[in-house]
C-alpha positions as CSV (number, residue, x, y, z in Angstrom):
1,M,18.0,13.7,4.4
2,A,20.1,15.2,2.7
3,I,21.9,13.3,-0.6
4,T,25.3,14.5,-2.2
5,V,25.5,14.9,-6.1
6,E,28.4,15.5,-8.0
7,S,27.8,17.4,-11.0
8,Q,30.3,19.7,-13.6
9,K,29.6,22.8,-15.4
10,R,28.5,22.1,-18.6
11,P,30.9,23.2,-21.6
12,E,30.2,26.2,-23.5
13,G,28.6,25.3,-27.1
14,S,27.2,21.7,-25.8
15,K,24.4,20.4,-27.2
16,P,21.8,18.7,-24.8
17,K,21.5,15.4,-27.3
18,A,25.1,15.0,-27.7
19,L,25.3,15.5,-23.9
20,R,22.7,12.9,-23.1
21,R,24.2,10.3,-25.9
22,S,27.6,10.7,-23.7
23,G,26.1,9.6,-20.7
24,L,25.3,13.2,-19.3
25,I,21.9,14.6,-18.3
26,P,21.8,18.4,-18.7
27,A,20.7,20.5,-15.5
28,N,20.6,23.8,-14.1
29,L,21.2,25.4,-10.9
30,Y,19.1,28.6,-9.9
31,G,19.3,31.1,-6.8
32,H,23.0,30.3,-5.8
33,K,23.5,34.0,-6.8
34,G,20.1,36.0,-7.0
35,T,19.0,35.6,-10.9
36,E,21.7,34.2,-12.4
37,S,22.3,30.5,-13.3
38,I,24.8,27.8,-14.1
39,S,24.1,25.2,-16.7
40,L,25.4,21.8,-15.4
41,A,25.8,18.4,-16.6
42,I,25.6,15.6,-14.3
43,N,26.3,11.4,-15.1
44,A,23.2,9.7,-16.1
45,K,23.8,7.1,-13.6
46,T,23.8,9.3,-10.6
47,V,20.7,11.1,-11.8
48,E,19.4,7.5,-11.7
49,R,20.3,6.8,-8.2
50,L,19.4,10.3,-7.1
51,L,15.5,10.0,-8.5
52,K,15.3,6.6,-6.3
53,K,16.0,8.7,-3.1
54,A,14.9,12.2,-3.9
55,S,11.4,13.8,-4.8
56,V,10.5,17.2,-6.7
57,N,10.2,20.2,-4.0
58,N,11.1,17.9,-1.0
59,T,14.5,16.7,-1.0
60,L,17.5,18.7,0.0
61,I,20.4,17.8,-2.2
62,D,24.1,18.6,-1.2
63,L,25.0,19.6,-4.6
64,N,28.9,19.6,-5.6
65,I,30.0,21.2,-8.9
66,T,33.8,20.2,-8.9
67,D,35.1,22.4,-11.7
68,I,33.8,25.9,-10.3
69,P,34.0,24.9,-7.7
70,W,30.9,25.5,-6.0
71,R,29.2,23.2,-3.3
72,G,25.9,24.0,-1.2
73,K,22.3,22.8,-0.4
74,A,19.7,22.8,-3.4
75,L,16.3,21.2,-3.8
76,L,15.3,19.5,-7.1
77,R,12.8,22.0,-8.3
78,E,11.8,20.2,-11.5
79,L,12.4,17.2,-13.6
80,Q,11.7,16.6,-17.0
81,I,11.1,13.2,-18.5
82,H,11.3,12.2,-22.0
83,P,7.7,11.6,-23.2
84,A,8.4,8.6,-25.2
85,K,11.7,6.7,-23.4
86,G,10.1,7.6,-20.0
87,T,14.0,8.8,-18.9
88,P,15.3,11.9,-17.1
89,Y,16.2,14.6,-19.8
90,H,16.5,17.9,-17.9
91,L,17.0,18.9,-14.4
92,S,16.3,22.2,-12.4
93,F,18.1,22.8,-8.8
94,F,17.2,25.8,-6.8
95,A,20.1,26.7,-3.9
96,V,18.6,27.4,-1.0
97,A,21.3,28.2,1.7
98,G,20.8,32.0,2.5
99,H,17.1,32.3,1.2
100,G,15.7,32.0,4.6
101,D,12.1,29.6,4.7
102,T,11.7,27.6,1.6
103,T,8.4,26.1,0.1
104,V,8.1,22.1,-0.5
105,E,5.7,19.5,-1.1
106,V,5.8,16.8,1.8
107,R,4.0,13.6,1.4
108,L,1.6,12.5,4.4
109,R,1.4,8.9,5.3
110,F,-1.4,7.7,7.8
111,V,-0.6,5.2,10.2
112,G,-2.9,3.0,12.8
113,N,-6.0,1.4,12.1
114,A,-9.2,3.3,12.4
115,V,-11.7,2.1,15.1
116,G,-14.6,3.0,12.7
117,V,-12.9,1.2,9.9
118,K,-11.5,-2.3,11.8
119,Q,-14.7,-2.4,14.3
120,D,-17.5,-0.7,12.3
121,G,-17.1,-1.7,8.5
122,G,-16.4,1.9,7.7
123,V,-14.0,3.7,4.8
124,L,-10.9,5.3,5.7
125,D,-11.3,8.3,3.0
126,T,-7.9,10.3,2.7
127,V,-8.7,13.5,0.7
128,V,-5.2,15.3,0.9
129,T,-1.8,13.1,0.7
130,E,0.9,15.6,0.0
131,L,0.5,18.9,1.5
132,Q,3.1,22.2,0.7
133,V,4.9,23.4,3.9
134,S,7.3,26.1,4.6
135,C,10.3,25.7,6.6
136,A,13.7,26.0,6.7
137,P,15.9,24.0,4.4
138,E,17.3,21.7,7.3
139,N,14.1,21.0,8.8
140,I,12.5,19.6,5.7
141,P,10.5,16.7,6.8
142,D,10.5,13.5,4.7
143,V,7.2,12.7,5.4
144,I,4.3,13.7,8.0
145,E,2.6,10.9,9.8
146,I,-0.7,11.3,10.8
147,D,-2.4,8.9,13.4
148,V,-6.1,7.6,12.5
149,S,-6.2,4.8,14.8
150,N,-9.2,6.8,17.1
151,L,-11.2,7.8,14.2
152,Q,-14.7,6.4,14.4
153,I,-17.6,6.7,11.9
154,G,-18.1,10.1,10.9
155,D,-14.9,11.4,12.5
156,S,-12.5,13.7,10.5
157,L,-9.0,15.6,10.5
158,H,-8.3,18.9,9.3
159,I,-4.9,20.7,8.9
160,S,-5.4,22.4,12.2
161,D,-5.6,18.7,13.9
162,I,-2.3,17.8,12.6
163,P,1.1,17.9,15.0
164,F,3.6,19.7,12.9
165,P,7.2,19.7,13.4
166,E,8.7,22.5,15.0
167,G,9.6,25.0,12.5
168,V,7.1,23.5,9.8
169,T,4.1,25.7,8.7
170,P,1.3,24.2,6.5
171,L,0.7,26.7,3.6
172,A,-3.2,25.1,3.2
173,E,-6.0,26.6,4.9
174,L,-5.8,25.1,8.8
175,E,-10.0,24.3,8.1
176,R,-9.1,22.1,5.1
177,L,-10.4,18.4,5.3
178,V,-7.4,15.9,5.5
179,V,-8.8,12.6,6.5
180,S,-12.4,11.2,7.4
181,V,-14.2,7.8,8.2
182,L,-16.9,7.4,6.2
183,P,-20.2,4.8,6.9
184,P,-19.9,1.2,5.1
185,Q,-20.6,1.2,1.5
186,I,-23.9,-0.5,1.0
187,D,-23.7,-2.8,-1.9
188,A,-27.0,-1.4,-3.9
189,D,-27.2,-4.9,-6.3
190,A,-27.1,-6.7,-3.2
191,E,-29.6,-5.0,-1.4
192,I,-31.8,-5.1,-4.2
193,E,-31.3,-8.9,-4.6
194,A,-32.0,-9.2,-0.8
195,E,-35.6,-7.6,-1.2
196,T,-36.6,-9.6,-4.2
197,A,-35.6,-12.9,-2.2
198,S,-37.7,-11.7,0.3
């Protein structure tokens, strides 16, 4: 899912505080020409809309710098939030075109109702909820779904058990535990009460 973001080159000598007061958020684009970076300013409302759909290191963004002009695919690499106000005050983008595979964080979504939970009262223990993967920018998955419906108590899934989309390679160790079904939790207090009652 690519999101289009319009931006402009930050005026020479402009102060970040003054930009924010005028409704613009300072940003930087890296990687479009080696180590060179461009200082940008993006409308605060545009940033607000972007952050509802995009997440750091995951969403491919079609970045358009109107006054240079430059247009290309980029990832949101860093988001700085004002500690007191909780509003975004700086963004960093990384241009991905021509850089080959890129490293991104992808969310894991567990689907289905595990047999061991549904029938035997077990507990689904999700150990990993996000995973670092390597893939081409156009292949970045929004989410990786993991079907847990066949898991019984004592069963587990590791990275090696997950079917990844074509062209997407996990960067974690293949034997790393992702999810398991634990035996039912026994309430110690209820157990003591049952013993004293008998």
